[in-house]
C-alpha positions, 0 to 999 in steps of 0.5 A: 472465463469463469475465473475471478479476480478480486482486488482491494487497496487504495488509489493505486488499485482504482485507475490511471490517475491524471491531474484532470480525472480526480473528480471525473473518471468516466473515461479513465483507464482502469489499470490492473482491472482493465488488463485482467478484464481484457484477458477474460477474467471477471474482476471484482475491484474494491479498491478506494482512493485514500484507503487505509490497509484496515479499510481495504481488508474490511471492504473485501471481507464484507463483500465476500461475506455478502457473497459467500458463493462468489470466491473459489479458493482453487481457481480465483485470486485475491490481490491486496495492494498495500498502502501507507501503514500510518493511515490505520491510525486515523483519525490522527487527532484523536486521542490527543497526541496519538501519533506522537505516542505511537512514535515514542512507544515504537522508538521512531518513525520507521519502527512505527511503520513496520509495526503498523504493517505487521499489525494489519498483516496479522489481522488480515492473515487471521481473517483469511484463515477464518474464511479459508482465503489466500491473499496475494500482496502487492506493495504499492505506496509501501514496499516490503521485504518478502521475509516480513510476511513469511510467517503469515501462511495466508499472505503471499507476496507476489510483488513486494515493491511495485515501485522498484519494478518501475525505477531506473538503475539510477533511481533504484539506488535511492531505495531505503534499505529497510524491511518496510518503507514508504515511497511517498509522504504520509498524509499526516504532517509531523510538525514542530508542535509534535516534535516538541511533545516528543521532547517533552516526554523525555524522548528528544533522542528520537527527534533527529531520527524522525526528521531524517526518516521523513526527509528521506521519504520526501526526497525519494518522492521528489526525485523519483515521482517528479522524473520517472516516466511512469509517474508523469501524469500526476506524480503520485500514481503509476500510469497505464504502462506502469500498471501493465508492467505490474500486471505482467508480474502479477499474472504469473500467480494466476496462470 
């Protein structure tokens, strides 16, 4: 088969993760990549563990710019597995109080997550338009309402919430009612020092909301990832069967 699949994203696009293959992945199941390959597609996977959304798009664009004849818009598909938007603010400690100021400007943690999501969608949509690409979005660590990307003509929401696909009915009621939501803790810790800075800037009204928002994410992660069978191998990533369920939905946008 001549049709090609391009995947970019964070660790969710890399493989089936276990507690024993973080350092040695020579025998790891490759998740979505494996299923596409088994069905005869030529796969170019640019996913990378811990990647931000910005870096995922950069890797993809650089790869396509280096190989301009590789992508055929009419028959090939590009899938972007969207991750935690907060990673786009790395390095978190420079300039000083970067995260705290972003929380203040955006009036809270969840508003900040949504704003960062849109910043990167806008950028990805622009880059896709310049290169005549279509990007098919998969919600991994972060899930989103499809309405959030309706205005981006080059972004197609194929699986807005991989998480929700894997949840039981009991777990699904824990899903936050938000347009954009993280399913697991961010790798930036909002400690008392950061909260103190927010108070010192005259926005103590935001502190309780930030604490509650982060608790909600932590609680979802604790209750779902610790018990859901598809996350049983390392409690952070879907296993091969979780990848297969996602693949069954994604392939509908290819055939």
